[in-house]
N, CA, C and O atoms as a MOPAC input file, in Angstrom:
PM7 MOZYME 1SCF
protein

 N     -1.00600 1    27.84900 1     3.89200 1
 C     -2.10200 1    26.92800 1     3.70700 1
 C     -1.98500 1    25.74600 1     4.66300 1
 O     -2.96400 1    25.35800 1     5.30000 1
 N     -0.80400 1    25.18400 1     4.76100 1
 C     -0.60700 1    24.01500 1     5.60500 1
 C     -0.69100 1    24.37900 1     7.07700 1
 O     -1.08700 1    23.54800 1     7.89400 1
 N     -0.32700 1    25.59900 1     7.42700 1
 C     -0.35100 1    26.00200 1     8.83300 1
 C     -1.74500 1    25.92800 1     9.42900 1
 O     -1.88800 1    25.70500 1    10.63100 1
 N     -2.77800 1    26.11000 1     8.61200 1
 C     -4.14900 1    26.01600 1     9.11100 1
 C     -4.48600 1    24.58900 1     9.51000 1
 O     -5.32600 1    24.37200 1    10.38300 1
 N     -3.84600 1    23.62500 1     8.88700 1
 C     -4.12100 1    22.22000 1     9.18800 1
 C     -3.51100 1    21.82400 1    10.52600 1
 O     -3.99400 1    20.89000 1    11.16700 1
 N     -2.46700 1    22.51000 1    10.95700 1
 C     -1.78900 1    22.14300 1    12.19300 1
 C     -2.69000 1    22.26000 1    13.41000 1
 O     -2.43300 1    21.62300 1    14.43100 1
 N     -3.73600 1    23.05900 1    13.31900 1
 C     -4.64100 1    23.17600 1    14.45800 1
 C     -5.36000 1    21.86300 1    14.72900 1
 O     -5.85200 1    21.63900 1    15.83500 1
 N     -5.42500 1    20.99000 1    13.71900 1
 C     -6.04400 1    19.68200 1    13.90500 1
 C     -5.25000 1    18.86300 1    14.91000 1
 O     -5.82800 1    18.10400 1    15.68800 1
 N     -3.93600 1    19.00800 1    14.90000 1
 C     -3.09000 1    18.26000 1    15.81700 1
 C     -3.07400 1    18.82000 1    17.22500 1
 O     -2.34900 1    18.30800 1    18.07800 1
 N     -3.84000 1    19.83800 1    17.48700 1
 C     -3.83900 1    20.46700 1    18.80800 1
 C     -4.42200 1    19.57300 1    19.88400 1
 O     -4.15800 1    19.78200 1    21.06800 1
 N     -5.22200 1    18.56700 1    19.49300 1
 C     -5.81300 1    17.70000 1    20.51200 1
 C     -4.75100 1    16.93500 1    21.27800 1
 O     -4.95800 1    16.61600 1    22.44900 1
 N     -3.61900 1    16.62900 1    20.65700 1
 C     -2.53100 1    15.95000 1    21.36500 1
 C     -1.94600 1    16.86000 1    22.43000 1
 O     -1.66400 1    16.41900 1    23.54400 1
 N     -1.76700 1    18.11300 1    22.09400 1
 C     -1.24400 1    19.07600 1    23.05100 1
 C     -2.22000 1    19.27500 1    24.19500 1
 O     -1.81400 1    19.38800 1    25.35200 1
 N     -3.50300 1    19.31900 1    23.87700 1
 C     -4.52900 1    19.48500 1    24.89600 1
 C     -4.52400 1    18.29300 1    25.84300 1
 O     -4.63800 1    18.46700 1    27.05600 1
 N     -4.39400 1    17.09000 1    25.30400 1
 C     -4.37800 1    15.89000 1    26.13200 1
 C     -3.17800 1    15.89600 1    27.06300 1
 O     -3.29100 1    15.52800 1    28.23200 1
 N     -2.01700 1    16.31900 1    26.54200 1
 C     -0.81800 1    16.37900 1    27.37600 1
 C     -0.97000 1    17.42800 1    28.46800 1
 O     -0.51600 1    17.22800 1    29.59500 1
 N     -1.60400 1    18.53800 1    28.14000 1
 C     -1.78900 1    19.60500 1    29.12100 1
 C     -2.72500 1    19.17400 1    30.24000 1
 O     -2.57100 1    19.59300 1    31.38700 1
 N     -3.70100 1    18.33000 1    29.89800 1
 C     -4.63100 1    17.85200 1    30.90800 1
 C     -4.00500 1    16.79200 1    31.80000 1
 O     -4.50700 1    16.52500 1    32.89200 1
 N     -2.92200 1    16.19100 1    31.34900 1
 C     -2.24300 1    15.17700 1    32.14400 1
 C     -2.97400 1    13.85100 1    32.16000 1
 O     -2.85700 1    13.09100 1    33.12200 1
 N     -3.72400 1    13.56200 1    31.11400 1
 C     -4.44700 1    12.30200 1    31.06400 1
 C     -3.49800 1    11.19200 1    30.67900 1
 O     -2.50600 1    11.41300 1    29.98400 1
 N     -3.80900 1    10.01500 1    31.13000 1
 C     -3.01700 1     8.85700 1    30.75400 1
 C     -3.93600 1     7.86000 1    30.07800 1
 O     -5.12100 1     7.79000 1    30.40400 1
 N     -3.40700 1     7.08500 1    29.14200 1
 C     -4.25500 1     6.13500 1    28.43900 1
 C     -4.73500 1     5.03000 1    29.37700 1
 O     -3.95700 1     4.48300 1    30.15900 1
 N     -5.99000 1     4.72000 1    29.29100 1
 C     -6.53400 1     3.63100 1    30.09300 1
 C     -6.35100 1     2.32900 1    29.33700 1
 O     -5.97600 1     2.32700 1    28.16500 1
 N     -6.61100 1     1.25100 1    29.99700 1
 C     -6.44400 1    -0.05500 1    29.36800 1
 C     -7.40000 1    -0.22600 1    28.20000 1
 O     -7.09100 1    -0.94600 1    27.25100 1
 N     -8.55000 1     0.42000 1    28.25500 1
 C     -9.52000 1     0.25500 1    27.17700 1
 C     -9.17300 1     1.08400 1    25.95300 1
 O     -9.61400 1     0.74600 1    24.85400 1
 N     -8.39700 1     2.16100 1    26.09600 1
 C     -8.07200 1     2.99900 1    24.94900 1
 C     -6.64800 1     2.80700 1    24.46500 1
 O     -6.27700 1     3.38800 1    23.44500 1
 N     -5.84700 1     2.03000 1    25.14100 1
 C     -4.46700 1     1.81400 1    24.72200 1
 C     -4.40200 1     0.60900 1    23.80700 1
 O     -5.08900 1    -0.39000 1    24.01900 1
 N     -3.55700 1     0.71800 1    22.77600 1
 C     -3.34800 1    -0.42400 1    21.92400 1
 C     -1.86700 1    -0.69100 1    21.83900 1
 O     -1.05000 1     0.22600 1    21.91200 1
 N     -1.53200 1    -1.93500 1    21.68600 1
 C     -0.14500 1    -2.33800 1    21.67500 1
 C      0.30800 1    -2.48100 1    20.23700 1
 O     -0.30500 1    -3.21200 1    19.45900 1
 N      1.38200 1    -1.78600 1    19.87800 1
 C      1.92400 1    -1.85900 1    18.54200 1
 C      3.27300 1    -2.55500 1    18.60500 1
 O      4.16800 1    -2.10500 1    19.32100 1
 N      3.43300 1    -3.65900 1    17.85700 1
 C      4.72400 1    -4.33700 1    17.87900 1
 C      5.76400 1    -3.49400 1    17.15000 1
 O      5.48100 1    -2.90100 1    16.11000 1
 N      6.96000 1    -3.45000 1    17.70400 1
 C      8.03600 1    -2.71800 1    17.05600 1
 C      9.18600 1    -3.67800 1    16.78600 1
 O      9.47500 1    -4.56700 1    17.58600 1
 N      9.82600 1    -3.48300 1    15.65700 1
 C     10.90900 1    -4.36800 1    15.25800 1
 C     12.12600 1    -4.11700 1    16.13700 1
 O     12.58600 1    -2.98200 1    16.25500 1
 N     12.63700 1    -5.15200 1    16.74000 1
 C     13.84800 1    -5.05000 1    17.52800 1
 C     13.63800 1    -4.60500 1    18.96000 1
 O     14.61100 1    -4.51200 1    19.70800 1
 N     12.43600 1    -4.33200 1    19.36800 1
 C     12.18300 1    -3.90200 1    20.74300 1
 C     11.91000 1    -5.12100 1    21.60600 1
 O     11.28800 1    -6.08700 1    21.16500 1
 N     12.37900 1    -5.06000 1    22.83200 1
 C     12.19900 1    -6.19200 1    23.73300 1
 C     10.75400 1    -6.30200 1    24.19700 1
 O     10.19500 1    -7.39900 1    24.22300 1
 N     10.14600 1    -5.18100 1    24.56100 1
 C      8.76300 1    -5.19400 1    25.02600 1
 C      7.95500 1    -4.18400 1    24.22400 1
 O      8.41300 1    -3.06300 1    24.00000 1
 N      6.75300 1    -4.56900 1    23.79000 1
 C      5.94600 1    -3.62800 1    23.02000 1
 C      5.46500 1    -2.47500 1    23.89700 1
 O      5.17300 1    -2.66300 1    25.07800 1
 N      5.38600 1    -1.29800 1    23.31600 1
 C      4.92000 1    -0.12600 1    24.04000 1
 C      3.45300 1     0.10500 1    23.70900 1
 O      3.03000 1    -0.09800 1    22.57100 1
 N      2.68500 1     0.52500 1    24.69100 1
 C      1.27500 1     0.79800 1    24.47000 1
 C      1.10400 1     2.26200 1    24.08600 1
 O      1.67500 1     3.15100 1    24.71700 1
 N      0.31300 1     2.50000 1    23.04600 1
 C      0.00600 1     3.85000 1    22.61800 1
 C     -1.50200 1     4.02100 1    22.64500 1
 O     -2.24500 1     3.10100 1    22.30700 1
 N     -1.94000 1     5.17800 1    23.04200 1
 C     -3.37300 1     5.42900 1    23.03300 1
 C     -3.81300 1     5.74400 1    21.60400 1
 O     -3.00100 1     6.06600 1    20.73700 1
 N     -5.11100 1     5.64200 1    21.39200 1
 C     -5.67900 1     5.94100 1    20.08200 1
 C     -5.38500 1     7.39100 1    19.70400 1
 O     -5.10000 1     7.69000 1    18.54500 1
 N     -5.45600 1     8.28200 1    20.67600 1
 C     -5.17000 1     9.70100 1    20.42200 1
 C     -3.71500 1     9.89900 1    20.00300 1
 O     -3.42700 1    10.73100 1    19.14200 1
 N     -2.79400 1     9.14100 1    20.60500 1
 C     -1.38600 1     9.24400 1    20.22300 1
 C     -1.17000 1     8.78600 1    18.78600 1
 O     -0.42500 1     9.41000 1    18.03100 1
 N     -1.82300 1     7.69400 1    18.41700 1
 C     -1.70200 1     7.17600 1    17.05600 1
 C     -2.24900 1     8.19100 1    16.06000 1
 O     -1.61400 1     8.46900 1    15.04300 1
 N     -3.43100 1     8.74700 1    16.35000 1
 C     -4.00600 1     9.75300 1    15.45300 1
 C     -3.14400 1    11.00700 1    15.39800 1
 O     -2.99000 1    11.61100 1    14.33700 1
 N     -2.58600 1    11.39700 1    16.53200 1
 C     -1.70800 1    12.56200 1    16.55600 1
 C     -0.46800 1    12.35500 1    15.70700 1
 O     -0.04400 1    13.25900 1    14.98600 1
 N      0.11300 1    11.16900 1    15.78900 1
 C      1.28900 1    10.84500 1    14.98800 1
 C      0.95100 1    10.84600 1    13.50500 1
 O      1.70600 1    11.37100 1    12.68600 1
 N     -0.19200 1    10.25300 1    13.16700 1
 C     -0.61100 1    10.23000 1    11.76400 1
 C     -0.87300 1    11.64300 1    11.24300 1
 O     -0.53200 1    11.95800 1    10.10300 1
 N     -1.47100 1    12.48500 1    12.06900 1
 C     -1.73800 1    13.86600 1    11.67100 1
 C     -0.43400 1    14.61700 1    11.44700 1
 O     -0.29300 1    15.35100 1    10.46800 1
 N      0.50800 1    14.43400 1    12.34800 1
 C      1.80600 1    15.09500 1    12.21400 1
 C      2.52400 1    14.63600 1    10.95300 1
 O      3.11100 1    15.45100 1    10.24100 1
 N      2.48200 1    13.33500 1    10.67100 1
 C      3.11700 1    12.81300 1     9.46400 1
 C      2.45800 1    13.36100 1     8.19900 1
 O      3.14700 1    13.68500 1     7.23200 1
 N      1.13100 1    13.46600 1     8.20300 1
 C      0.42400 1    14.00700 1     7.04000 1
 C      0.78400 1    15.47400 1     6.82200 1
 O      0.99700 1    15.90100 1     5.68700 1
 N      0.85300 1    16.23800 1     7.89800 1
 C      1.22000 1    17.65400 1     7.78900 1
 C      2.64200 1    17.79000 1     7.26700 1
 O      2.92000 1    18.62700 1     6.40800 1
 N      3.53800 1    16.96400 1     7.78900 1
 C      4.93300 1    17.00000 1     7.34400 1
 C      5.02600 1    16.66100 1     5.85300 1
 O      5.79900 1    17.27800 1     5.11900 1
 N      4.24000 1    15.68400 1     5.41200 1
 C      4.23600 1    15.28000 1     4.01100 1
 C      3.72500 1    16.40500 1     3.11600 1
 O      4.27800 1    16.64700 1     2.04400 1
 N      2.67000 1    17.09300 1     3.55500 1
 C      2.12500 1    18.19700 1     2.75900 1
 C      3.08500 1    19.37600 1     2.70400 1
 O      3.22100 1    20.02200 1     1.66400 1
 N      3.75000 1    19.66000 1     3.81900 1
 C      4.73900 1    20.74400 1     3.82500 1
 C      5.91100 1    20.40900 1     2.90900 1
 O      6.43900 1    21.27800 1     2.21600 1
 N      6.30900 1    19.14500 1     2.91400 1
 C      7.39800 1    18.71700 1     2.04900 1
 C      7.01200 1    18.88400 1     0.58100 1
 O      7.80600 1    19.37100 1    -0.22300 1
 N      5.79000 1    18.47700 1     0.23500 1
 C      5.32500 1    18.61700 1    -1.14700 1
 C      5.25700 1    20.08300 1    -1.55200 1
 O      5.60500 1    20.44100 1    -2.67700 1
 N      4.81100 1    20.92100 1    -0.63600 1
 C      4.74300 1    22.35400 1    -0.91900 1
 C      6.14900 1    22.92100 1    -1.12900 1
 O      6.36700 1    23.74300 1    -2.01900 1
 N      7.09700 1    22.47600 1    -0.30400 1
 C      8.47600 1    22.93900 1    -0.44200 1
 C      9.11000 1    22.49700 1    -1.74900 1
 O      9.80900 1    23.27600 1    -2.39800 1
 N      8.87000 1    21.25300 1    -2.13600 1
 C      9.42800 1    20.75100 1    -3.39400 1
 C      8.79800 1    21.48500 1    -4.57400 1
 O      9.47400 1    21.76600 1    -5.56400 1
 N      7.51300 1    21.79500 1    -4.47300 1
 C      6.85200 1    22.55800 1    -5.54000 1
 C      7.47800 1    23.94300 1    -5.68500 1
 O      7.69700 1    24.41500 1    -6.80100 1
 N      7.76300 1    24.58700 1    -4.56500 1
 C      8.41300 1    25.89800 1    -4.62400 1
 C      9.83000 1    25.79200 1    -5.18900 1
 O     10.28200 1    26.67800 1    -5.91500 1
 N     10.52800 1    24.70300 1    -4.85300 1
 C     11.86100 1    24.49300 1    -5.42100 1
 C     11.77900 1    24.32400 1    -6.93200 1
 O     12.64200 1    24.81300 1    -7.66200 1
 N     10.74300 1    23.63200 1    -7.40300 1
 C     10.57600 1    23.43800 1    -8.84200 1
 C     10.29200 1    24.76300 1    -9.54000 1
 O     10.76400 1    24.99700 1   -10.65300 1
 N      9.52400 1    25.62600 1    -8.88900 1
 C      9.24000 1    26.94000 1    -9.47200 1
 C     10.53300 1    27.74400 1    -9.61500 1
 O     10.71300 1    28.47400 1   -10.58900 1
 N     11.43100 1    27.60300 1    -8.63600 1
 C     12.72500 1    28.30100 1    -8.69300 1
 C     13.72300 1    27.58700 1    -9.60100 1
 O     14.80900 1    28.11000 1    -9.85200 1
 N     13.37100 1    26.40000 1   -10.09600 1
 C     14.25500 1    25.65200 1   -10.97500 1
 C     15.24700 1    24.77800 1   -10.24200 1
 O     16.23200 1    24.33900 1   -10.83500 1
 N     15.01300 1    24.51200 1    -8.96400 1
 C     15.94500 1    23.73000 1    -8.15800 1
 C     15.54600 1    22.26200 1    -8.03200 1
 O     16.32600 1    21.46100 1    -7.51700 1
 N     14.35800 1    21.89100 1    -8.48600 1
 C     13.89700 1    20.49900 1    -8.38900 1
 C     13.30900 1    20.08900 1    -9.73200 1
 O     12.73400 1    20.90500 1   -10.45300 1
 N     13.46400 1    18.81500 1   -10.05000 1
 C     12.90800 1    18.35400 1   -11.31700 1
 C     11.45400 1    17.89700 1   -11.14400 1
 O     10.94500 1    17.80500 1   -10.02800 1
 N     10.81800 1    17.62000 1   -12.24900 1
 C      9.39500 1    17.27000 1   -12.25000 1
 C      9.13400 1    15.98000 1   -11.49200 1
 O      8.11800 1    15.85300 1   -10.80800 1
 N     10.02900 1    15.04000 1   -11.60900 1
 C      9.84800 1    13.74200 1   -10.93700 1
 C      9.77500 1    13.91500 1    -9.41700 1
 O      8.93100 1    13.30300 1    -8.76300 1
 N     10.64400 1    14.73300 1    -8.86500 1
 C     10.62800 1    14.97400 1    -7.41800 1
 C      9.32100 1    15.61800 1    -6.98200 1
 O      8.77400 1    15.27800 1    -5.93300 1
 N      8.82100 1    16.55100 1    -7.79000 1
 C      7.55800 1    17.21700 1    -7.46800 1
 C      6.41500 1    16.21700 1    -7.49200 1
 O      5.58600 1    16.19300 1    -6.58200 1
 N      6.37000 1    15.39800 1    -8.52400 1
 C      5.29100 1    14.40900 1    -8.64200 1
 C      5.34100 1    13.42600 1    -7.48400 1
 O      4.30200 1    13.10100 1    -6.90900 1
 N      6.52200 1    12.94900 1    -7.13100 1
 C      6.64600 1    12.01300 1    -6.00700 1
 C      6.17500 1    12.64100 1    -4.69800 1
 O      5.45000 1    12.00900 1    -3.93000 1
 N      6.58300 1    13.87700 1    -4.44600 1
 C      6.20100 1    14.54900 1    -3.20200 1
 C      4.70300 1    14.81400 1    -3.15200 1
 O      4.07400 1    14.62500 1    -2.11100 1
 N      4.12800 1    15.24900 1    -4.27000 1
 C      2.69100 1    15.53700 1    -4.30300 1
 C      1.88200 1    14.25500 1    -4.17700 1
 O      0.85300 1    14.24200 1    -3.50100 1
 N      2.32100 1    13.18700 1    -4.80900 1
 C      1.59900 1    11.90700 1    -4.70300 1
 C      1.65700 1    11.37400 1    -3.27400 1
 O      0.66900 1    10.83700 1    -2.77300 1
 N      2.79700 1    11.51700 1    -2.62100 1
 C      2.93500 1    11.09400 1    -1.22700 1
 C      2.00700 1    11.90700 1    -0.32800 1
 O      1.35000 1    11.35700 1     0.55600 1
 N      1.95800 1    13.21700 1    -0.55900 1
 C      1.06800 1    14.08000 1     0.23000 1
 C     -0.39200 1    13.74000 1    -0.03200 1
 O     -1.20500 1    13.73200 1     0.89200 1
 N     -0.72500 1    13.45900 1    -1.28000 1
 C     -2.11000 1    13.10400 1    -1.60800 1
 C     -2.51200 1    11.79600 1    -0.93600 1
 O     -3.63200 1    11.67100 1    -0.44100 1
 N     -1.60900 1    10.82700 1    -0.91600 1
 C     -1.89900 1     9.55600 1    -0.26000 1
 C     -2.10600 1     9.76000 1     1.24200 1
 O     -3.01100 1     9.16500 1     1.82800 1
 N     -1.28500 1    10.58200 1     1.85800 1
 C     -1.44700 1    10.87500 1     3.28500 1
 C     -2.77800 1    11.55900 1     3.55700 1
 O     -3.46200 1    11.23300 1     4.52700 1
 N     -3.14500 1    12.50200 1     2.70400 1
 C     -4.40700 1    13.21300 1     2.87400 1
 C     -5.59400 1    12.27600 1     2.69700 1
 O     -6.55500 1    12.34600 1     3.46300 1
 N     -5.54000 1    11.40200 1     1.69900 1
 C     -6.63700 1    10.45600 1     1.47500 1
 C     -6.77700 1     9.49000 1     2.65100 1
 O     -7.89200 1     9.12800 1     3.02600 1
 N     -5.66000 1     9.07500 1     3.22900 1
 C     -5.70500 1     8.20800 1     4.40500 1
 C     -6.33600 1     8.93100 1     5.58400 1
 O     -7.16800 1     8.36600 1     6.29300 1
 N     -5.94100 1    10.17700 1     5.79000 1
 C     -6.51200 1    10.96500 1     6.88600 1
 C     -8.01100 1    11.17100 1     6.69400 1
 O     -8.77400 1    11.09200 1     7.65600 1
 N     -8.43500 1    11.43100 1     5.47000 1
 C     -9.86500 1    11.61100 1     5.19900 1
 C    -10.64600 1    10.32400 1     5.41900 1
 O    -11.76100 1    10.35400 1     5.94000 1
 N    -10.06900 1     9.19400 1     5.02600 1
 C    -10.75100 1     7.91600 1     5.22900 1
 C    -10.91000 1     7.60900 1     6.71200 1
 O    -11.96300 1     7.13600 1     7.14100 1
 N     -9.87700 1     7.87400 1     7.48900 1
 C     -9.96200 1     7.64000 1     8.93900 1
 C    -10.98500 1     8.57800 1     9.55900 1
 O    -11.78200 1     8.16300 1    10.40000 1
 N    -10.96500 1     9.84100 1     9.14600 1
 C    -11.95400 1    10.79400 1     9.66500 1
 C    -13.37700 1    10.33000 1     9.35600 1
 O    -14.25500 1    10.39000 1    10.21700 1
 N    -13.60000 1     9.86700 1     8.12600 1
 C    -14.93600 1     9.39600 1     7.75300 1
 C    -15.36600 1     8.20700 1     8.60100 1
 O    -16.52300 1     8.12200 1     9.01400 1
 N    -14.43900 1     7.29000 1     8.86200 1
 C    -14.76800 1     6.12300 1     9.69100 1
 C    -15.08700 1     6.52900 1    11.12300 1
 O    -16.01800 1     5.99500 1    11.72600 1
 N    -14.32300 1     7.47000 1    11.67100 1
 C    -14.56800 1     7.92800 1    13.04200 1
 C    -15.92300 1     8.62500 1    13.13300 1
 O    -16.67400 1     8.40200 1    14.08200 1
 N    -16.23800 1     9.46700 1    12.15000 1
 C    -17.53200 1    10.15900 1    12.15100 1
 C    -18.67000 1     9.16000 1    12.01600 1
 O    -19.68400 1     9.28800 1    12.70200 1
 N    -18.52100 1     8.17300 1    11.14900 1
 C    -19.55400 1     7.15100 1    10.98400 1
 C    -19.76000 1     6.37000 1    12.27400 1
 O    -20.89700 1     6.10900 1    12.66600 1
 N    -18.67600 1     5.99800 1    12.93100 1
 C    -18.79100 1     5.26700 1    14.20000 1
 C    -19.47700 1     6.12200 1    15.25700 1
 O    -20.31200 1     5.62300 1    16.01200 1
 N    -19.13400 1     7.40400 1    15.31800 1
 C    -19.76600 1     8.30700 1    16.28200 1
 C    -21.26000 1     8.41800 1    16.01300 1
 O    -22.06400 1     8.37600 1    16.94500 1
 N    -21.63600 1     8.55700 1    14.75200 1
 C    -23.05800 1     8.67500 1    14.41500 1
 C    -23.81800 1     7.39600 1    14.75400 1
 O    -24.96400 1     7.45600 1    15.20000 1
 N    -23.19000 1     6.24500 1    14.54400 1
 C    -23.83800 1     4.97900 1    14.90600 1
 C    -24.04600 1     4.89200 1    16.41000 1
 O    -25.10200 1     4.45200 1    16.86600 1
 N    -23.06200 1     5.30200 1    17.17200 1
 C    -23.19700 1     5.28200 1    18.63200 1
 C    -24.27500 1     6.26400 1    19.07500 1
 O    -25.05300 1     5.96800 1    19.98100 1
 N    -24.32200 1     7.42600 1    18.43900 1
 C    -25.31900 1     8.43600 1    18.80200 1
 C    -26.74000 1     7.96000 1    18.50700 1
 O    -27.68100 1     8.36800 1    19.18700 1
 N    -26.90400 1     7.10400 1    17.50300 1
 C    -28.23700 1     6.61000 1    17.14600 1
 C    -28.68400 1     5.41700 1    17.98000 1
 O    -29.84900 1     5.02200 1    17.92200 1
 N    -27.77500 1     4.84400 1    18.75100 1
 C    -28.13800 1     3.67500 1    19.56100 1
 C    -29.18200 1     4.04100 1    20.60000 1
 O    -29.14600 1     5.11200 1    21.20700 1
 N    -30.11000 1     3.11900 1    20.78400 1
 C    -31.11300 1     3.33500 1    21.81900 1
 C    -30.59500 1     2.78200 1    23.13400 1
 O    -29.98500 1     1.71300 1    23.18300 1
 N    -30.84700 1     3.52000 1    24.18100 1
 C    -30.36500 1     3.10200 1    25.50400 1
 C    -31.47200 1     2.40900 1    26.25200 1
 O    -31.27500 1     1.97800 1    27.38800 1

């Protein structure tokens, strides 16, 4: 089930294959704790990282659920993993909705 979601993260691979580099208009600077100079990440990189984290969270929840079925994990671990995966999924859906809304607004603009 989760493997079908991984195709969503393919845009990062496609971008790397094309050899594109982030422009000044699409790069954003994220402060990092303990780093001397902030690194710039493109919007696509940020979305790719978030997608990968969400997929990892869902796979983890699925694995813990299977462990519980085999009797190797307790209910608390399953609930924690599933709640974490649900939160990641809800965040991804909210971002997707915002991106689609922004695209539709741009598409409706008169030139």
